[in-house]
N, C-alpha and C positions, 0 to 999 in steps of 0.2 A: 503493499499500501504506498502509495505517495503521502509524504509529509515535508510541510515547508524546513523542518531541520534537516533531515537526510537530503533534498537537493541543495539546501545551503552550505552543507559541509562538503559536499562532490564539488560545487561551484568554486567554494574557497580554495580549493588544491588545484583545479584547473586555473585559477586567476592565477596564483602563485606560479605554476609552471609554464603558462601562456602569456608571452612577453605580448603576441600581437591583441590580446582582449585588454590587459592591463592599458596599453596606448588608446584604443577604442574607449574605454571607460573613464580615462582621465580625459579623453577630450568630453565626454559627456558632464563631467564634473566642473568643467571649464567654463562649458556651456551654462552650466546650473549658477557658477558661483557670479557671471556676469549679470545674471538676472536675481541676484538676493535682493531685498527689500533691508536696508542696513538701517538699522535701529539699534543704539548703544545700550547697554544693560538688559536685552532681552535674547535667549539662546537661541540658535538654530537647530532643529531635529530632524535627522534622518531615521525613517521608520523602514523596518525591511532590510536592515544593512547587510546583514548576512557577515560582516566584518566590520572592520575600519578604514576600509580603502580611501572613503572619500576624505578622511583626514590628510590626506596628500595635499590635496587640493584647497581643503577647506577645513585648516586644521581646529577650529573652534567648533566644529560640529560634532553633536552630542547625537552618538550612534545607537541604535536601539534594535531590538529583535522581539519575535514573540516568546522565543525560548532562551536560557541562560547559555552563553558562548563566551569562549574566551576572549575575545576581541571585541564586545560590545559595553557600551557603559552603563546602558539600563536594560530591563526587559521590559518592554510594554504592550498592551493589546491597542490596536488602533481603535477599537469599537468603545474602550472606555481605558482613556488616557489617563495617565495618574500624574496631573497636572493642573495648576489651578486655572480659573478662566482668564483670557487676554493675559497670557503669561509668554508666548513664544514668539519669534519674528518670522520665521519661515518654518515650513516644515516641506522636507524633501521625500518625494516617492519615486525610486527606478524600478521599474517592472514588479509593482506592487498594486497598484487600481487593478488591473485586470484579474486579481485573486480577491477582489472583495465581492464576497457574495450579496451583503447588503450594502451597495455604496451610499445610500441617503443617511444611513446610520453613521458610517464612518466621515464622511462629511461631515455632518452636524457635531462631531465631536471635533473634529479637528478646525471648524468655525469655533467651538465653543474656546479653545485654547490660545487659539491665534489672537494677537492682538487687532485692532483695527488697520487696515489695510495692510496688515501680514499677508503672505504670499503663500500658498502652495505650489509648489514645482514639481511637475513629474515629467517623465521620460518614459515612455508607454510603446509598445507595439502599436503599428499603424498598419491598415490592413489594402493598400494600394493591390492593383489587380495582380500582378507579378508576385510581390512578397506574400499576400496571403496563400497564393500556391505552394509556395516556397514552405510557409509554417505549418499548412497543411499535410505535407507530404513530410516534413523532416523533422517537426517539432513535436514532442510527446504530450506538450498542452492542445486542447482542440481548441479550433478558433470559435467555437461557443455562438455562430451566428443563429442557430437552432434553439438555443437556450433560452427559456422563457425567465428573463430577469425582472424579477419584481422591484422596479428602479425605487419606488415611495415606500416600501415596506421597511417598517421598525418594526423588529423582532420583541415580545414580551420579554426573551431572556437574552443577554450578551451572549454572542458566539465565543465558543472556547477557542484560545489561539490557536491550538492545534487542527483545529478543523481544516480540512483543503480544498479549496477551491480554484477553479481556473478555468477564465475564457478569453483568450488572446484578443478578440474583438471587441471587448468589453468598452476600453477606451475610445474607441472609434466610433462605435455605436453610442456611447456617450455624448461625444465632445464633436462629433463630424456629422453625425446623422442625427445629433441632438433628439436622443432619446431621454436623455436627463434631463428635468428641470433643476437649474441652480438657482435656490430662493437666497441662499447665503453669500454668495459670493458673484464677484465681477469677473467677466473673461478680459484677461489681460493679453492672453497669445495662445493660438490653438495652432500648431504649426506641424504638418506633418513633411516629413523630407526622407528621400530618399537615401537608403543607408545599408547598401551592398558593400560597405567596408565592412558593416559586422556580418551579413548574411554569409558573403563568401568566407567569412572568418572560421566557418565553423561552429560557431558559439562556443558553448560550454560541453558540447557534444560529438563534435566531430571535429577532424585535423583541419588545420590552415588549407586554402584553398589558393592562397595567393601568398608570395612572401611579404615580410614586414616593410622589405625597401618599397614595395611598390605600394605601400598605405596612402603617402600624399599624393598618387595619382589616382586611386582609386576614390576616395576623397574630393579629388576635382570632376570626376565624372559623377559623383552622386550629386553635386552640386548644379551639373548641368542636367541631370534626369529629374531633379526637383523642379528646375524651371521648366521644364518640358512638360510633365505633367504628374501632380502627385496623387491623381486620380490611379495611375497605372503604376507609378514607382515608388510611391512612398512605403517605408519599412519602418519607421519610426516617428513618434512625435514628442511635441515639446509643449506641453500644457501648464499656462502658469494662472493661476485663480487667485484673486485678492478678494480677502474677508471684507464684509460689507459691517460688521459688529464693531 
């Protein structure tokens, strides 16, 4: 049975061994850093960190997981965050939102702990035509277009952090197809982009399909493909939401 802890442990080992993956994710972290809402005396949190990899680029980020792990600062359940109201400046999610079976509950809790104008910054899978096919064939997580997401459901009991859920299309459906109503947030950026640099890296499950020396070239090609058509080529998306409360 899949679990976040098992997958996180496997991915951490791959991250350490695979230089290309580290390079790709460090670029994600740099993009996130460029979009941080700077507010002194209010911390930055990452949920679903897996490890403390983001600290290389954002050293003051508090990294959390929903289980005890060696390199995380805190154990947190995103559905019930152990922080005071309006106490966090930024919350970062990388490949986390598509694991949220109850997105409205998570967003409600995130809004509670963020300061006014605080930001939720996410990098998630995008479902452009070509990447969608690649994800469906090669990724163990389902695309999830056929999953009936109860967008506004608030469960009577707080979900346990070890309950596993995945639907890679969730962010695409929520923010591009606009299936999710955002009452507590203002949209700053919804930016799908081509990311064959990641897709052809083999991710955490397969070997590299190109040499690390070609990374700058693949990134340049991604920029061109992003300009040509996000509906066809987008494999990742940057999502930035600003808290209204």
